[in-house]
Residue, then its C-alpha position, 0 to 999 in steps of 0.5 A: m456508519e462510522k468506523p471506530l478508528v483514530t489514526r494519529a498524525p505522524s509525531g516521532g512517537g514511541a515504538p509499536a508495542a510488542a505484539p502477541l503471537v498467533p498461529g502460522a499460516v494456513g493454505t487454501t486447503g486448511n493445512s499449515i504452510s508454515a509449521g512452527l512459524r508464528a506471526e505477530r498480531p499487531r498492536v499499533p498505538d496509532f489505531m484506537s478501538a474504543v468509541r469516543p463520546q460524540t459531542t456536538a462539536y465532534r458530530f459537526a467537525l470539518q470532514y476531508a477527503a482523499l482520493d487515490l486513483g491507482t493503476n489497479n484500484c480506486r481508493l476514497l477516505v473521508a475523515r474528520p479530525a480527532g485529537p492529533g489525527f483523524r477519524v474515518v467516517d467513510a471509505f471505498s475501494r474497488i479494483i479497477r485495473l485502469g492500466e490494464g493493457l497500457a504497456a502494450s497500447g500506451v493508452l487507457s482502454e475503453d473498458a478500463m475507463a468505464r470501470a474507473l468512471d463507475a468507481l469515481k461516480i460512487c466516490a463522488d456520491k459519498i463526497a457530496g453526501r459529506r460535509v467536506a471542507a477540503g479534498r485532494y483527488v490524485a492519480t498516479e502511474a497509469c495516468r502518468q503514462a497513458a497518452n489519453c489520460d488528459a481526455f479521460l480526466g476531462r471526462v471525469r471532470e464533466e461527467i462527475g464533477i471531480e477534478i483529479e490531478i496527476i502526481s509525480s512519482t516523487e509526490e506519491a513517495r512523499l505521501v506514502v511516507a506521510g501516511c505510513a510514518p506512525l508505523l516506523n520505529p523511532r529507535i532505528p535511525y534508517a528505514i526502507v519504505f516501499d509501495i508496490g503499486g499496479g503500475s510502478t513500485e515506489i522506493v523511499w530511503l529515509r533517515l528518521w533521526g540525526g542530520g538535523n531532521r528535527g523529528r520528522p522523517e527525512i527523505l534521503g532518496s526515492m526512486s520509482l520502478p517502472f512496473g507494478v503488479v498490473t504492468l508485470t503481470d501484462r508482460f509475464g502472465g499471471t494465469e500459469v506462472s512457471p518457476a522460470t517466469y517467476r525467476a525472470m521477474v524477480a531478476e528483472a526487479v533486482a537489476a532495477l533496484a541496483p542503481f538505487e542501492r549503489t547511489n545510496d549504499i544502503q547495504r552498509h547500513v543494513r549490515t550494521g542493523r540500523v535499518q527497518m523496512l515498511g511495505s505499503s501495498g496490496t501485496v504485503t497486506t495479502l501475504a500478511g493475511i494469508h500468514l495469519a490464516l484470516p478467514r477473510y481479510i481484516r485490516a485491524l490484524v494486518d495493519g502494523s503486523v510484522l512478517t519475518f523474510e522467512q515467513i515471506s518466503v514460505v507464503s510466496t513459495h506456497l502461492a507459486g505452488l498453486d494454480l489460478a483457481g487455488r490462489a483465487a480461493n484464498p479469502c485474502i486474494g479472490r478472483e479479482r487479485a488471483d492473477l496479480v499476486l505472483s508479480g507483487c511477490a516477485i517484486l517483494d522477493a527482489i526487495c528482500a533480497t537487495w536489502p536483507v533487513g530480515r523483518l518487514r512491517v506491514a502498512d495498510r495505509g499509504v497515499r490517502e492517509g498522507i493526503l489527509f494528514d496534509l489537509m488537516q495540518a495545513 
């Protein structure tokens, strides 16, 4: 069944409209954890909920596929062009923890590869069942680091029939920016865009206008932190996270960000109010869902929403005070991610401390959307 969503391609259009307010976050016990704080409910112009008439030409339009094999998730999108963007016709996402244990062993484990193969078989079936004109299927940090990844991707090719390419961290950052560009406010000249992944964290410093970039975001610099939620959890643990352990994770991330700040002097622009921040990751979408007190994760309410840094701090502090069962009980986290969420919060806290922009726009989009925009604009 097709989702009545249209994603517009990056065009440098108007800023997202002001959003109405909804009540503050509610904790896992049902008690308010943010009295007096209110979150913005997104009203993002690049998503349209009205179903368009499905003409013959539309029904037979070419379809494109994008697959992102990450350290923690395997994600697929299949879409067809619709106006200046695309309409999603099929999607799949599963937590596979491909990079589990990688930091210690240097290789992908048999269990992790088996989980990934199971997910990729589902993706292959979905791709085969659609009229896919073109596709791009990529792997990121776990496959960049694992000594046995070439052999694993050979198995994928032979057993499943999908050819997966390992992309560089620079290309990953470019795709994240391409996928998230519609959420950037064109009235603010600079942006920090980040993606807290399973095995790495991509940071991108952008200029939206000025400098002859002709309406497209210009990447001024990018860096890849060599850790994400899976690898940091492997090292520090995720079941019981003491305040000291949490502070140690934040301190490590702050130290890792320091060279990038020194090179680009981003804080100078932050002080003048000319920088916006956008986060594309499971961490930021989870925190937004919790703050909005959603009974389950609802993408349409999260994607494009805005969190203040104070709201981020309140939710992160609340989660740090819960045990594993308490975190798992939250419908926006669940059992599969309960041990990972605090590592993501620590990385996010470090980003916010390094660049105190004050507000974060939340993006439930990234590499796959960037791939689709590339394929459809080729």
